[in-house]
N, C-alpha and C positions, 0 to 999 in steps of 0.2 A: 431424453437427456439422462435420466437416471440410469437407464440401461447402458447408455454410451459410457458413462463414467464408471459404472460397475464392471464393465468389460475390461477395464484396466486392472492389472495384477495388484497394483499398490495403492489404488484409490477406491474408496467405498462411500456410498451415500448412507448416512446413519440417521437421517430424519428429514421430514418435509412438513411445511406449514403454509397456510394461505393467508395469514394475518400476522401483524406485528406481535401481538400478545403471545400467541402460540409459538411463534418463531423464537422469541426471547426465552420462553420456558424451555424450549428444546436446547437452546444454546447453553442455558444454565445447567440443564441435566446432562447433556452429552459432551459438552466442552469440545466442539469440533476444532480442527485445525483451520478450516475455512468455511465461510458461509456464502452461498450464492444467493444474491438478493435480486428479486424482480421489482422494479420500481412501481409496477402496477399491482397493488395488493388490495384485498377487500378492506374497506373502511379506513384506509390509511395510505401514506406515501412510503414506499420502501426505503427512502432515504432516512427515515426515522430509525430503521434497523441499523443502518451504517453508523449513525450518530450514537446509538445505544451501545453497539458493540465496541466502537472506538473508545467510548467513555468508560465502560464497565469491564471490557475484556480486551485490553490493548494487545494481547498476544495472539488474538484470533483475527485472521485476515478476512476481508470481504471482497467478493467479486460481483460486480453488477451486471445483470443480464437484462436488457431492455429493448422494447420496441420503439422507444423514443429516440429522436434524432440525436446522435452522439455529439454533434456540434453544439447542442443546447444543454446537454446534461452531463457529458463525460467529465469535464473539468470540475463541475459542481460536485459530482460524486467523489472524485479524487481528493478535492479539498476537504470534503466531509470525512475522509478517512479510508475510502475504498482503495484497494490495491490494484483494481482493474475494472475495465468496462468493455463489454462486448455487445453487439447488436444481436437480437434473436435470430435474424436470418443468417448470421454467421456462426451461430452457436454450435451446430453440429460439426463444423470444421475446426472451430477455435477453442472450445471450452476446455478440452484436456490440455492443450498447449498453454492456455491462459492459467489454468490451475498450477501446472508445473512451473511456469514462469513466476507466479506469485509466491509459491512455496520456496522459491529460491531467493526470496526477499527482493524481488524486482517488480516494478510496476508494469502492467500490461494494458496498453491502449493501442488503437489502430494507428497505422503510419500517418493517417490524415490528422488525427488529434495531436500526435507528437509534432507534426509539421506546424500545426496551428500554434502550439506552445512555443516552438522555436521562432516562428515568424513574429509572434507578439513580443518576445524578448528582444529580437533583433531590431524591432522598431522602437524599443525603449532602452537604448544603450545607457542612458543616464541611470536608469533604475538598476541595470546590471552593475555599473561602476560603483553604485552605492550599496552593493550586496552586503547583508549582515555577515557573510562569510569572511569579510575583510577583518572582522574583529577577532577571528580565531588565530591562535598562535600556529606556528608551523607544525608542531606536534599534534595539536587539535585538528588541524586541517588534514593531516595524514590519517588520523584515526577516523575522522568523518568520511574520508574517501574509502577506507577499508570497510567501514560499516555499510557504505553504499554498494560495495561489491558483495555484500551478503555474509561477511565474516562475523563469527561470534567473538565475544570478548576474549575467550580463552585462546582462540586462534590469533587474534590481534596481539595478545600478550606474548605469544610464542614468536610471532614474526618480528615484533619490535624489541624483543628481549626485555620486557618489563613485566611487572606483576599484574594479575587480573585486577587487583585492588586499584592500581594506578590507572588502568584502562577505565575502570568504573568512575574514578574521579574525573578523568578527562571527559567521559561521556556526560557526566552531570554538568560540567562547566560549559560544554558545547550546547546542551539543552538550555541552560540559563542564558547564554549569550544570544541564542537564536529564538528565545521565547517559546521553547517547546516543552510540553508537560509530560508527554508519554513516550516510552521507548519506541512504540509502533510508529509514532509520528516522526521520530528521529530517523528510523530506518527508511521510512517513505521519502522524507526530504533528501536524505543522503543518496537514495537510489535515483531520484530525479536528477540530482547533481551529476552522478556518474553517467547516467544515460544521455543527458542532454548537454552537460557542461555548463548548465545555467541553473540558477537557484530561483 
């Protein structure tokens, strides 16, 4: 996998670790754009890395690579803060595509997992109708949507002809209304909304 990633002109592997402690030391030292996490690590569960990165490095993305059944673990990992989930047997075909997808501020999961999410929400229409997004103003909803498209605050400001400071204020109000603490979580939730039409 390392060779596969390094064969790309614009992506480079800058570190490897086989346990949580070493991995987090590398994250602190190297400050990568993205961490690929195997759920099966020595002496620990890889989901701990997802939680630690989400808590301490909200601007660093995580992609989960796992031999575990995605129907059992994918949504759990996404809810913990991961931006993507791929099965090991699909890694050689999917990892570069997943990395590029995630670096564009989009969530990467298999069509099966996305279908499961859609089906679950379809069977819970009352939950959809009571979506916390209903508390957002029209402007906040517009900004939330643009965030989900992967736009940065400066680009949103230009498109809506408002100041970056105003965009920042809207982002903070959106986070407050939706109970979101970190910007990475805001981007992830907005991306889910854009990709599925559901929250």
